[in-house]
C-alpha positions as CSV (number, residue, x, y, z in Angstrom):
1,X,21.9,-6.5,3.5
2,X,20.4,-3.2,2.7
3,X,17.3,-1.6,1.3
4,X,17.2,0.5,-1.9
5,X,15.3,3.7,-1.3
6,X,14.3,5.1,-4.7
7,X,11.1,6.5,-6.2
8,X,11.4,5.4,-9.8
9,X,11.2,1.5,-9.6
10,X,11.3,-1.3,-10.4
11,X,14.7,-0.9,-11.9
12,X,16.6,-3.4,-13.9
13,X,16.4,-7.0,-15.1
14,X,16.5,-9.4,-12.2
15,X,17.2,-6.7,-9.6
16,X,15.1,-6.8,-6.4
17,X,14.3,-3.4,-5.2
18,X,12.2,-1.7,-2.5
19,X,10.2,1.5,-2.5
20,X,9.5,3.3,0.8
21,X,6.7,5.8,0.4
22,X,4.9,8.1,3.0
23,X,1.2,7.8,3.4
24,X,-1.1,10.3,5.2
25,X,-3.2,9.9,8.4
26,X,-6.9,9.7,8.0
27,X,-9.8,11.1,10.1
28,X,-12.3,8.5,11.4
29,X,-14.8,8.7,8.6
30,X,-12.7,10.1,5.8
31,X,-11.5,8.4,2.7
32,X,-9.0,9.4,0.1
33,X,-11.3,10.5,-2.7
34,X,-8.4,10.4,-5.2
35,X,-5.6,8.0,-5.1
36,X,-2.3,9.0,-3.4
37,X,0.5,8.2,-5.9
38,X,3.4,6.4,-4.2
39,X,5.8,5.5,-7.1
40,X,6.3,5.3,-10.8
41,X,7.6,2.0,-12.3
42,X,10.6,2.7,-14.4
43,X,10.7,-0.8,-15.9
44,X,8.3,-3.7,-16.2
45,X,8.4,-6.1,-13.3
46,X,6.3,-7.7,-10.5
47,X,5.3,-6.6,-7.0
48,X,6.4,-9.2,-4.6
49,X,5.0,-7.9,-1.3
50,X,3.6,-4.8,0.4
51,X,3.8,-3.7,4.0
52,X,2.3,-0.8,6.1
53,X,4.6,0.5,8.8
54,X,2.6,2.9,11.1
55,X,4.3,5.8,12.8
56,X,2.3,5.2,16.0
57,X,0.4,2.4,17.8
58,X,-3.4,2.2,17.5
59,X,-6.2,0.0,18.9
60,X,-8.5,-1.9,16.7
61,X,-12.3,-1.9,16.6
62,X,-14.8,-4.7,15.8
63,X,-17.1,-2.7,13.5
64,X,-15.3,0.5,12.6
65,X,-12.1,0.0,10.7
66,X,-10.2,0.8,7.5
67,X,-9.0,-1.1,4.4
68,X,-5.9,0.1,2.7
69,X,-5.2,-0.8,-0.9
70,X,-2.2,-0.6,-3.3
71,X,-3.7,0.1,-6.8
72,X,-2.0,0.1,-10.2
73,X,-3.3,3.2,-12.0
74,X,-1.5,2.3,-15.2
75,X,0.5,4.9,-17.1
76,X,-2.4,7.3,-17.7
77,X,-4.0,7.2,-14.2
78,X,-7.1,5.4,-15.4
79,X,-6.4,2.0,-14.0
80,X,-8.1,0.5,-11.0
81,X,-6.2,-2.8,-10.6
82,X,-5.9,-3.8,-6.9
83,X,-2.4,-5.3,-6.3
84,X,-2.8,-5.8,-2.5
85,X,-4.9,-4.8,0.4
86,X,-4.6,-4.6,4.2
87,X,-7.5,-4.4,6.6
88,X,-6.2,-2.4,9.5
89,X,-7.7,-2.1,12.9
90,X,-10.5,-4.6,12.4
91,X,-11.4,-7.1,15.1
92,X,-9.6,-9.8,13.0
93,X,-6.5,-7.7,12.3
94,X,-6.4,-6.2,15.8
95,X,-4.3,-3.3,16.9
96,X,-1.2,-2.0,15.1
97,X,2.1,-1.3,16.8
98,X,4.3,1.6,16.0
99,X,7.1,0.9,13.6
100,X,5.9,-2.7,13.1
101,X,5.3,-3.8,9.6
102,X,1.8,-5.2,8.7
103,X,1.7,-7.3,5.6
104,X,-0.8,-6.6,2.9
105,X,-2.6,-9.5,1.4
106,X,-1.7,-9.9,-2.3
107,X,-4.6,-10.3,-4.6
108,X,-5.4,-13.8,-5.7
109,X,-5.1,-12.7,-9.4
110,X,-1.5,-13.2,-10.2
111,X,-1.6,-11.0,-13.3
112,X,-2.4,-8.0,-11.0
113,X,1.2,-8.2,-9.5
114,X,2.6,-7.3,-12.9
115,X,3.6,-3.7,-13.6
116,X,4.6,-2.2,-16.9
117,X,7.2,0.6,-17.5
118,X,5.5,3.9,-16.7
119,X,2.7,2.5,-14.4
120,X,1.9,4.5,-11.3
121,X,1.2,2.7,-8.1
122,X,-1.1,4.5,-5.6
123,X,-2.4,4.1,-2.1
124,X,-6.1,4.3,-1.2
125,X,-8.2,3.7,1.9
126,X,-11.8,3.0,2.5
127,X,-13.7,2.8,5.8
128,X,-16.2,0.3,7.2
129,X,-18.8,1.3,9.7
130,X,-17.9,4.7,11.0
131,X,-14.4,4.2,10.0
132,X,-11.5,4.7,12.3
133,X,-8.8,7.3,12.3
134,X,-5.5,5.9,11.1
135,X,-2.0,7.1,11.7
136,X,0.4,8.2,9.1
137,X,3.1,5.7,8.1
138,X,5.2,4.2,5.4
139,X,4.4,1.8,2.6
140,X,7.1,-0.7,1.7
141,X,6.7,-2.1,-1.8
142,X,9.1,-4.9,-2.8
143,X,9.7,-5.5,-6.6
144,X,11.6,-7.8,-8.9
């Protein structure tokens, strides 16, 4: 069993595929002011799951933390549809361990999982409280 590492997905009728994309580290109170594109969808399909795999371990905080989101920007970068989110390093989420995948929570709106050919998926992060620095890592996006 292997993983398909490509940047132009989902690809093909009935084919399950995975995109692995790099995401940047963040300073404690910084936010990405513009979305960080992670992949372009070659064909229409659905996002099945999303994971963040940090490059290093990091302790959590009760009041200062970060929420990561995967957003569908559409084909002309005007979209704001949240596909999934992951609240990292909060008291509830706790610490993150290096090279250990943390699952994003898929939005409760099923239509938000659907992508059209040409849609661009992007990563964004917002901070709560004073925020918290986050390590760089990888996003794993599973499609069908």
